[in-house]
Structure formats: C-alpha cells, structure tokens
N, C-alpha and C positions, 0 to 999 in steps of 0.2 A: 341722386340720394336726397332722399326727403327728411330722414332722420337716422340717426345711429344708435347704438346700444354696443357698449363694450364692457366685458365682463373679464376679470383677472388678468388684465393685460399690463405687464409692468406694476406700477404704483397704482393702477386703476382697478379697485375691487368692482365697480360695478357703476358706470355712467350711462345716462341717456340724456340724448340731444336731438330734441324734437325740431320740426319746423326749419329745417336747414333751407338756406337760400342759394341763389346761384354764387353770391360771395358773402363768406362767414368770417367773424374775427373773432379770435381766442385771444382773450388778456388774462393777465393775473401775474402774481408773484414767481420769482423763480422757484424750481422744483415743485410745482403744483399739477404737473401732467399735461401741460399744451403741446409739447413735442410729442409725448405719449399717444395722445389722440390723433395727431398727423400721421404717426408711425402706424398706428393700428389701421386707418383708412387706407394708407399705403398698401399694407400686406393685405387687406380686403380685396382691393380693386386688383391688385396682381396675383389674388387667389394663393396667396402664400408661397410665391415663388422662390424657390431656394437660393437662386441667385440674387435676389433681392433681400433675403434674410441673410446671406453671405455680405452684401454690401453694409447694411446696417450695422452688423456686427464690427466689420472692420472698420467704419467711419468712428464707431464708439470706442475703438481701440480695445476690444475684448477678444479679438482674435489677431493673430498676426499674417504675414504676408502668405506663410507656407500653408497654414490651414486655408488662407482663402483661396489659393490656387487649387486645393484638394477639396471639392464639395463633398467627398465621401465623409471627412473629418467631422463636417457639420451634423451628423447625425449622432453626434456625443450629446446626449441630454444634459449634461452640464454645462455646455455652451448655450444651448438652445432654450435653458430654463431662465435665463435671465429676460426672457419676454414674458414671463408668467408669473402670476402672483399664486400662494396656496395650492400650487401642482405637487403631488407626490410623485416620485420617479417608480417607472417600472414596479 
C-alpha cells in the first residue's frame, strides 16, 4: 500500500496520506483520528469482513455479547452507522 484515501469514516471526513512506507508512525493528540485511520486500513484489507466489523464494535463496547454471537443483527443500520459520517439511512 503506497498511499491511502479515507472518506466519511468515523470522525474522518476526508484524509489523504501519500508516500506510505514499510513502517509508518501516526502521532497526535487524543481523539484526532489515529485509531480511526488504523481501523479503516484494517477494514480495507479484510474487505469489510462482517466478523471484523463485529469484533471492532464489540471491542468498542457498542454491541453486547448476544449481538456479537448473532451476526445477522449486525445488519442493523443503527449499529453500523457508528463507522461512517454524513451518511443518510435507507
């Protein structure tokens, strides 16, 4: 991956990171989007795998164990909407 472009993911409206190298360091104050960049990359390389989405939501404590065990419940737009900004539902 030589560069990345992220749009409407969590708090990131639009970000372009050119010239990525084998090792990259993201620094900044708390709540500025560093973890969001890593999550977006993870979702990209896993092709938005529903189990990965499930794991991320569970780690953030946005879903409980019952929902985690029932991946059909993840189709709920209210749960998935936490990943995106400026998205209108259905």
